[in-house]
N, C-alpha and C positions, 0 to 999 in steps of 0.2 A: 188744622188744614188739610184737605183731601190730598191723597198722593195716589198718581195713577202708573204703574209699571208698564214696560213695552212687551215682557214675556209672558205668553199662555194667555192673553187675554183679547179675546176676538173683538172687543167692543172699544175699549179704551187702551191709553198707554200712559206708563209713568210720569223754566225761569228760570233771567238773567240774566255783562255786564251785559244788564246792562244789557234779558234782554238783549233777546234782542238781536243778533244777526242773520244775514240769510242769504239767500239768491236775488236776483232782482224782481222786482214787485211784477213786471210783464210777465213773469212765469208762473206767478202763482197769485196773484190779487185777487183775494175773495171779492165778489161783488154781490151782496146780498139784496134781495129784489122785495118786492111789496108783496104783503098777503101773505100767500100759503108757502111761499118758497122758503125753506129754513137754511137752505146752502147752495150758492151758486160756484160753477165751477171757473177755476182759475181761468183768467184772459186778457188779451192785450186790450189797453184801452186807449181810444182816440187822444191826443193830445189836450184837444180843447175841452174834452170831458174831464180830464183829470182838473184842469183848471177851475171847474166847476165843482162846487160841495158836492161830495158823494154822500147821497141823502137816501135812507131806506126807511121806509114806513110800512109799519104791519096795519093791515085795517081791523078795526075793532071787532072781535068774535064773541065778547060777554055781553050777557042780557042787559040791554040797555046803556050799552056803551060804558059799561062801569069798570073799573080797573085804573092802575096807574100808566099815566104817559112816562116813559122814561127815555133817554137820549145818551148815546155815545159818543162823545167828542173826541176826535182821533185827529192827530196831528199828521200821522203819516202813516200810509201803506206800502212805503217804498222797498220792502224786504220780506220775505216769507214769516219770518217771526210775526210781524205785524199784521199781515193779513191772514194768517191763522188766528192770531189773537182776537182779530174783528170779527172772525167767523165763530169763535167762542162765546162772544158777547150774543152773536145773532142766536146760538143753539140755546143758551139759556133763557133769552128773551122769549123766544118762541114757547119754550117749556112753561115760562110762568103766563103766555098768553094764552096756552092751552088749558092752564089750571084757572085761568080768570084774575089771574093777580096783576097782570099787565093788559091794558087794550092796545095801546100803540106804541112803537117806538121809533126812534130816527137815530140815525148815523151820518155824522159830519166827516169829514176830511178835509184838512186844509194843506196838504202836499208840503209840508215843513214850514208854511208860511205864518209867521207868528200872528200878523195882522190879520190875516184870513181865518186863522183860528179865532181871534178875539170878535171878528163879526159872527163868525158861526156862532158861538157863545151867547151873543146878543140876540141872533135870531131864534135861538133856544128860549130865551128869556123871554122873547114877544109871544112865541108859541105857549106859553105859559104850561111848560112840562114839569110834571110833579117832581123829577129827579133827572141829575146828568152825573155819568161817570166821566172823567177826563182824564186823557195820558197827554201832558202838555208839551208845546214846544219849547216852552220856557218855564222854568219855576218861579221867574219873578213876573214876567212880562204879563202872565194871566192870572195873577194873583188879585187885580182890582175887578175884573170882569167874572173872578169866581165870587168877589166878596158880594158884586152886584146882584147875582144871581141868589145868593143865601138871603141879603136883603128883600128881595123878592118873595121869599118863602118857598125857594127850591132846594131840595137837598142835593147836595153837592160830595161825591167823594173822588179824589184824585188817585189815580195807580199809575204803577209803571215808570213813567214820566210825573213825578207828584209835582204839585202847586204849593208854594210857600206861602200858606197863610191859615191861620187858626179859624179863619171863618167857613169853615166846610167840616162836614160831618166826619170824616177820617181821610187817611192815606192808607192805600191798600197796596202790599206788595212784600218782594223778599227784602230784605238786609243787603242793599247793595253794595255798602263799605265792605259787610262780611263777604261778600261775592268777591270782592277786591283782594281782600286780605288772604282768603283762601287758597287763590290762584298763586299769590305772591309766596307766602309761606312755602307751598309745596315747591313753588322752584327755587327759592333760596336753598331749602333742604336738598333739592334734587343736584344743583351747583357747589354745594358744602359750603354756602356763605361766599363766595367769590365767582366773577365771572363777568364777559359781556354780555347785555341783552338788548334787544330791542323791543318796542312797545306800538301795540296796535291797539287805537283806542276807535270809540263809535263816532256818534254826531255828536261835533263840538256843542257846547252850550245847552245841551240837555241833562237833564238831573241825573239820568244813569250812568252817562259817558262821567260824569264829574265825580259821583260820589263812588264808583267802582275804580276810578283811578284814584280818587283821595285815599281808599283802604289800602290800594296797593302800594302808593308812594310811602306811605306811613310805615309799611314794613322795609320797603328797599332802603329808607334813609337809616336804618338802624344797622345795615351792614356796608361800611365804607368800602370793603372789596367787591360791592356789585355796582358794576359799570354801567349806566344807561347811555346807549351809542346813541340812538336817536327813536324817534317815534313818529306815529302819523295817524291823523283821524281816517278811517275806511268805513265809516257809517255800517258796520255790522255787517258788511256785504261781501259775498265772495269775489267778486271781479277786483273790487277798491281793496280789499285786502291782499291779494295776490299780486297786483301791481305795487302795492305799498311795498310789499316785500321783496319784489325782485329789485326794487330801486335801492332797498336798504341791502341786499345781497352784494350790490354792484359797488355799493359805497365802503361796505365794512367786510374786509377779507376774512374776519374772526368773530361769529356770534355764536354764544355760548348757549343763549335761549330766547324764548319768545314770551313774552308775556301778552296775551289777548284777552279781551274782554268779549269777545264774540265767536262763536262755534264756527259759521261760515267764513269769516276771516281767517280763523286757524284753518281751516280746509284749504283757502287760498295759500297761506302760508306754506303747508306741507308740500302741495304741489308746485309752488315757486322754488324750495329746496330742491325736490327732486328733478326738477328742470335745469335748474343750474348744476345739478352735479356735484351738489354740498353735502356732508354726512348731516343726517337731522339730527336733530336737538331738541331736550324737553321743550315744551309748549303747552300753556293752559289752554284750553277750550271751553265748551259751551255744549249744552244738550241738541247738537242739531245732527242730523241725520247722516249727513255727506260727512262732516269733521270725524263722527264716530266711525263711518266706513274707513276713510283713509287712515284713521287710529289704529283700526283692528289690523287692515291690509299690511301695516307697516311697523307693526310691534316686532318683528322679526327682523328688520333694518335699524334697529336702535331707537325707533319712536317711543317716546312716554309723554303721556299727557294727564289731565285731570278738567273735568268739567262741571263745575259748579253751575247751577243751571235755574233759568226764570222760567216757570211755566207759561205758555200761551192762555191756560185759563184764567190768569190774572184777571182780565177784564170780566169774566163771568162771575169770580169770587167778588170783584168791586160790586157786581148789579146785585148780587145776593145782600150785601152790606147795606147797601142803599135802600134796598127793599125792607131790609129790617127796620132801618129807619124810620122809614115811611110808615110802618106798622108800629111806630113808638116804642121799639127797644132801644135800650141803651147800647151805645156802641163805643169800644175806646177810640181814641183819637189817631192810634197808629195800629193798626192791623197788620202784624208782620206774619208773612207766609214762611214756612220752611223751606229753606236751601237744600235741594237733592242733589247729590254730588256725584256724577259718575266719574269711578276710578278704574284704575288697570285691574283690578280684581273682580271688577262686576260690569265691565263695560259690554262684552257681549250678551248681556241682559237688555240692553238698550237699542241695539242696532235691530231695524227693520228693514229687511230685504225686500220686502213688497210695497215700500214707500220710496220716493224719489230723495236726493240728496237735501233739497230744499225743505224736507218734514221735520218738525220739531218734537221730541221726543216725549216730553213731559205735554199733557194734552187730556181734556175730558171728550173729545169729538170722538164719534162713533166710527166705525169703520166705513160706513155707507158715506157719511158726510165727508170724510177725508179722501175716499175716493173720487168725489165730485171735484172736491179742492182742488187736488192735485192732479187731476186727469190730463 
């Protein structure tokens, strides 16, 4: 799998819980447009527009309209990881369109509404697209409609929040359970196998959230002296993560560590600790620019972190995989991407001072596209 690093590269930078966390969508939402636009700036969307399917369609530029018709069926752009992930799909689709491989592409967004995403899938089936890559609001509720698409002859690949069915070409993404284990094992080691911790999870019911916490929980159960004081679902979001941590700081006078499955949530937790005047403790994180900035700024104040990461270009990799399937190539049922981990030894290599906190450091997007997305 491709790895993109943040240091010394003008065009590209160096995934995961899950995945996933970030600032609010209104700050960074990607809005791909039709035809020639490869990246649209982040912008506020009207509430009624958010309730409608966000659909981007590129007009055919290949001779005779030849080329595959592909689609991204997305369940949310409610945080900056997801907005950046969507833009990675747009960039790869535009590249394939320029090469004549793709003639049209669609993007749908269900705003975390399972029934809406099922309807979006049915609409794409009606459109007779050649392939769909889907990140699902539910691993089980979307399975029947994915199977319906496969029965209709459409190649389907699920990624990030994958669908639990064998009736698809493949799943694509990092090993989310391993993501959870990496952080948990690090935290246990930092605490010498004993201590009181709190947990920040993502969006309840999603595969990423369940798998990341499942991996971490397996580790914590091996250490009876690790006490989990409380947990909260903070949707991989900075504001929700900060609010959740503020509540837990008020409830628990002694917290020795934080296991978080999202970088933006960790940034919120760091800020909550500082605002409350509490000593910083070991925290797990992710490859979010703001979390990395806060980590670097507070290293001398006792903050230690680790950040297994989920690249936002998982969507682009899913598109590449499904195109290979359309071309008749054999695809393994589970395409596992490497987990790139930011550590205390290499953290400075990942931070981008020219990008906002909501930026995610593992990307394939060029600087011009990133500047438009985050301006």
